[in-house]
C-alpha positions in Angstrom: 29.8 73.0 53.1 26.6 73.8 55.0 26.3 76.8 57.3 26.2 74.6 60.4 29.4 72.8 59.5 31.3 76.1 59.7 30.6 76.4 63.4 32.2 74.3 66.2 30.2 71.3 67.3 29.9 72.7 70.8 30.8 76.2 72.0 30.8 76.7 75.8 30.5 80.2 77.4 32.1 80.1 80.8 31.3 83.1 83.0 33.9 83.0 85.7 32.8 83.9 89.2 34.9 84.0 92.3 33.3 80.9 93.9 30.8 79.6 91.3 31.0 79.9 87.5 28.2 79.5 85.0 28.3 77.6 81.7 26.1 77.8 78.6 26.7 75.2 75.9 25.5 75.9 72.3 25.6 73.4 69.4 26.6 74.2 65.8 23.0 75.2 65.0 23.0 77.8 67.8 20.7 75.8 70.1 21.3 75.9 73.8 21.9 72.3 74.9 23.0 72.7 78.5 23.4 75.2 81.3 25.2 74.4 84.6 27.0 75.9 87.6 30.6 74.9 88.2 32.7 75.6 91.3 35.6 77.9 90.4 38.2 75.3 91.5 40.6 73.1 89.6 38.9 69.9 90.7 35.4 71.0 89.6 36.8 72.3 86.3 38.5 68.9 85.7 35.2 67.0 86.4 33.1 69.2 84.1 35.4 69.6 81.1 37.6 66.5 81.4 36.9 63.3 79.3 34.7 65.0 76.7 35.3 65.8 73.0 37.2 68.9 72.1 35.1 72.1 72.5 35.6 75.8 72.1 35.4 77.4 75.5 35.1 81.2 75.8 35.9 83.0 79.1 36.3 86.6 80.0 39.7 87.9 81.2 39.7 88.0 85.0 41.6 87.0 88.1 40.8 83.3 87.5 41.1 83.3 83.7 44.9 82.5 83.5 44.8 79.3 85.5 41.4 78.2 84.1 42.5 78.8 80.5 45.7 76.8 81.1 43.8 73.9 82.6 41.2 73.8 79.8 44.0 73.7 77.2 45.7 70.9 79.1 42.3 69.0 78.9 42.4 69.4 75.1 39.9 72.2 74.5 40.2 75.3 72.3 40.2 78.3 74.7 39.4 81.9 73.8 40.0 84.6 76.4 37.8 87.6 75.7 39.1 91.1 76.4 36.1 92.5 78.3 37.1 96.2 78.1 37.2 96.0 74.2 34.0 93.9 73.9 31.8 96.2 76.1 33.5 99.5 75.6 32.8 102.1 78.3 29.5 100.5 79.4 28.4 97.0 80.2 25.1 95.8 78.8 22.1 97.1 80.7 20.6 93.6 81.1 23.0 91.1 82.4 23.7 88.4 85.0 26.0 85.3 85.1 23.5 83.2 83.2 23.1 85.7 80.4 26.8 86.5 80.3 27.6 82.8 79.8 25.2 82.6 76.9 26.6 85.9 75.4 30.1 84.5 75.5 29.0 81.2 73.8 27.1 82.9 71.0 29.9 85.4 70.3 32.5 82.6 70.3 30.3 80.5 68.0 29.8 83.4 65.5 33.1 85.3 65.2 36.1 85.2 67.5 37.2 88.6 66.4 34.2 90.1 68.2 35.7 88.9 71.5 39.1 90.7 70.9 40.9 87.5 72.2 44.0 87.9 74.3 46.9 85.6 75.0 47.7 84.8 78.7 51.3 84.5 79.7 52.7 81.2 81.0 52.5 80.2 84.6 56.2 80.8 85.1 56.1 84.3 83.7 53.0 85.1 85.8 54.8 83.9 89.0 57.9 86.0 88.2 55.8 89.1 87.5 54.0 88.5 90.8 57.4 88.8 92.5 58.1 92.1 90.8 54.6 93.4 91.7 55.2 92.3 95.4 58.4 94.3 95.4 56.7 97.3 93.9 54.1 97.2 96.7 56.8 97.3 99.3 58.5 100.2 97.6 55.2 102.1 97.4 54.3 101.5 101.1 57.8 102.7 102.1 57.4 105.8 100.0 54.0 106.6 101.7 55.5 106.1 105.2 58.5 108.3 104.4 56.1 111.0 103.1 54.1 110.8 106.2 57.1 111.1 108.5 58.4 114.1 106.6 55.0 115.8 106.6 54.6 115.2 110.4 58.0 116.7 111.1 57.5 119.6 108.8 54.2 120.5 110.5 56.1 121.3 113.7 58.6 123.5 111.9 61.4 121.0 111.6 62.7 119.0 108.6 64.4 115.8 107.8 67.4 116.5 105.5 67.4 115.1 102.0 68.6 111.6 101.5 67.8 108.4 99.7 64.9 106.1 100.7 67.5 103.5 101.7 69.1 105.9 104.2 66.0 107.6 105.4 65.4 105.5 108.6 68.8 106.1 110.0 68.9 109.8 109.0 65.4 110.5 110.4 66.1 108.7 113.7 68.6 111.3 114.7 66.7 114.3 113.4 63.2 113.6 114.8 61.9 116.2 117.3 61.6 114.7 120.7 57.9 115.4 120.9 57.3 113.1 117.9 59.6 110.2 118.7 56.9 108.2 120.4 54.6 108.5 117.3 57.2 108.2 114.5 59.9 105.8 115.7 57.6 102.7 115.1 57.2 104.0 111.5 61.0 104.3 111.1 61.4 100.7 112.3 58.9 99.6 109.6 60.7 101.7 107.0 64.0 100.1 108.0 62.5 96.6 107.8 61.0 97.4 104.4 64.4 98.6 103.1 66.0 95.3 104.1 63.3 93.3 102.5 63.5 95.3 99.2 67.2 94.9 99.2 66.8 91.1 99.5 64.2 91.0 96.7 66.6 93.0 94.5 69.1 90.2 94.9 66.5 87.7 93.8 65.7 90.0 90.8 69.4 89.6 89.7 69.1 85.8 89.9 65.9 86.0 87.8 67.8 87.9 85.2 70.4 85.1 85.0 67.4 82.9 84.0 66.4 85.4 81.3 69.7 86.5 79.7 67.8 88.6 77.1 66.9 90.9 80.0 70.6 91.7 80.5 71.0 92.7 76.9 68.0 95.0 77.0 69.7 97.1 79.7 71.9 98.7 77.0 69.8 101.9 76.6 70.4 104.5 79.3 67.6 104.5 81.9 66.7 100.8 81.4 67.7 99.0 84.6 67.3 95.4 85.7 63.6 95.9 86.8 62.5 97.5 83.6 64.3 95.0 81.4 63.1 92.0 83.3 59.5 93.2 83.5 59.5 93.9 79.8 60.8 90.4 79.0 58.3 88.7 81.3 55.3 90.7 80.0 56.1 90.1 76.3 57.5 86.6 76.9 57.5 85.7 73.2 58.8 88.6 71.0 57.7 86.8 67.8 54.1 87.3 68.8 54.5 90.9 67.4 54.9 91.1 63.6 56.3 94.7 63.9 58.2 96.3 66.8 55.9 99.3 66.6 53.0 97.1 67.9 54.7 96.7 71.3 53.9 100.3 72.3 50.2 99.7 71.8 50.4 96.5 73.8 51.6 98.5 76.8 48.9 101.2 76.3 51.4 103.9 75.2 49.4 105.0 72.1 46.6 107.5 72.1 43.0 106.4 72.0 41.2 106.7 68.7 37.7 108.3 68.3 37.5 109.7 64.8 34.2 110.5 63.1 33.7 112.5 59.9 35.9 115.6 60.4 36.3 115.1 64.1 39.7 113.8 65.3 40.2 114.9 68.9 43.5 114.5 70.6 42.9 111.9 73.3 44.9 110.4 76.2 46.8 107.1 75.9 44.8 103.9 76.2 46.7 102.6 79.3 46.0 99.1 78.0 48.2 96.2 79.1 50.5 95.8 82.1 50.4 98.9 84.3 53.7 98.1 86.1 55.7 97.7 82.9 54.2 100.8 81.5 55.2 102.7 84.6 58.8 101.4 84.4 59.0 102.4 80.8 57.8 105.9 81.4 60.3 106.2 84.3 63.1 105.1 82.0 61.9 107.8 79.5 62.0 110.4 82.2 65.5 109.5 83.1 66.5 109.8 79.4 64.9 113.3 79.2 66.2 114.3 82.6 69.4 116.2 83.6 71.5 112.9 83.8 70.2 111.5 80.5 72.9 111.2 77.8 72.6 112.8 74.4 71.1 110.2 72.1 68.4 109.7 69.5 65.7 109.1 72.2 66.5 112.2 74.1 66.6 114.4 71.0 63.3 112.9 69.9 61.7 113.7 73.2 63.2 117.2 73.3 61.8 118.0 69.9 58.3 117.0 71.1 58.6 119.0 74.3 59.8 122.1 72.3 56.4 122.3 70.6 55.1 123.6 73.9 51.5 123.5 75.0 49.8 121.9 78.0 51.6 118.9 79.4 54.4 119.0 76.8 56.9 117.3 79.1 54.4 114.5 79.8 53.7 113.9 76.1 57.4 113.8 75.4 58.0 111.2 78.1 55.2 109.0 76.8 56.5 109.4 73.2 60.0 108.4 74.3 58.6 105.4 76.3 56.8 104.3 73.2 59.8 104.6 71.0 61.9 102.8 73.7 59.6 99.8 73.4 60.4 99.7 69.7 64.1 99.7 70.4 63.9 97.1 73.1 61.9 94.7 71.0 64.2 95.2 68.0 67.3 94.5 70.2 65.6 91.3 71.5 64.6 90.0 68.1 67.7 90.8 66.2 70.3 90.3 69.0 72.0 93.5 67.8 74.0 96.0 69.9 72.3 99.2 70.9 73.4 102.2 68.9 72.2 105.4 70.7 72.8 107.6 67.6 71.6 105.3 64.8 68.9 107.7 63.6 71.1 110.7 63.5 73.9 108.9 61.7 71.6 107.5 59.0 69.9 110.8 58.4 73.3 112.5 57.9 74.4 109.7 55.5 
C-alpha cells in the first residue's frame, strides 16, 4: 500500500465562525485543492457538503459544532470534533487566522486523528434536556444573588432578615423589611417570588424528564444524589458503555488532578475541570452533603473523612473532590450493572 493510500481522499478543515466559516480541502497527497467561505447556517452547510463523496471533516469544538457535526454526519461524512484546549494547551499559536486554522485542522486530520484529541458530542435530545437544566440553574443563581443583595442592604441599616429557605424568603422578607427600604427592595422581592414559582414549575418538568430516563431514578440510591444530579449525570454521559472502566468517568467530568511530571518533579496540581461544569458542581454538592452533618455513615463518607484527617491546606475541599470522583464510579457501576447500591460494600469486603 502506498503512503498516499493510507490517507483519506479528501480531508476538509472547517474553522467555524459565528457567521462565516472557512474551509480548507486537502487531498491524499497533502495538496490544498480548495479554500472557501461558508455561511454558518444549515442551508449553506447543506449546499457545500451535500451531494459529494464521503470526506473526513475536522471541526473545533465550539457553540456551533454540535449541530454542524450532526448535520455533516447525516450527509454521510466522517466528522472529527477536535478538543481545542487539549490541542493548543495553555496558549494558542502565535500566527493564526480563520484561513490558517482551517488548513491546520485539515492537515492534523489527514495525518493523525489522535493529535486532535477528538470528542463525542451528545445527541440533540440530550443537549436540549441539558439546556433545560442549565436554564433552571441560571434562575436559581439569579435568585440567590437577589436574596444576598436584599440581606446585605437590610443588614447595612442595622436590621436583619431571619433565616429561612430561599423558597420562603420573599414572604419572610416582605414583613421584616425596614420601612425606609421598602421602596427600593419590594420590587426585588416580587422578582424573587416570581423566580421561585418558575423554579418550582421547572422542578415538575424535571420529574417528568426522569420518567423518560428511568436509569436516573435508580442512580438516586446514594445519599446526596437527588433528581437534578442523577438526571444531569445520565444526560451528560448518555451512553455508559462509552467508558471501558468506571474510573474513567471522574476524569470525564474534570475531577482528577492535572498532570505535569518531568524528571523528579511531580507537583500537586488542581483538578482539570474538564467536561460539564454543571454536572461537576452537582456531584461536588452531593459529596459535600455526604460529608456534612446530615450525611449517613457509609463507605463514601469514611473515605472522605480519611482524606480530610490528613490535614493540610484545603483538606475539606480535597476530601469533597475525592468523594465526588468516587461517587462517579459508583453511579456508573450502578448504571451499567443494574445492581442495588450497597453503602457499606467496601467495609464489608475488607472485613471478610
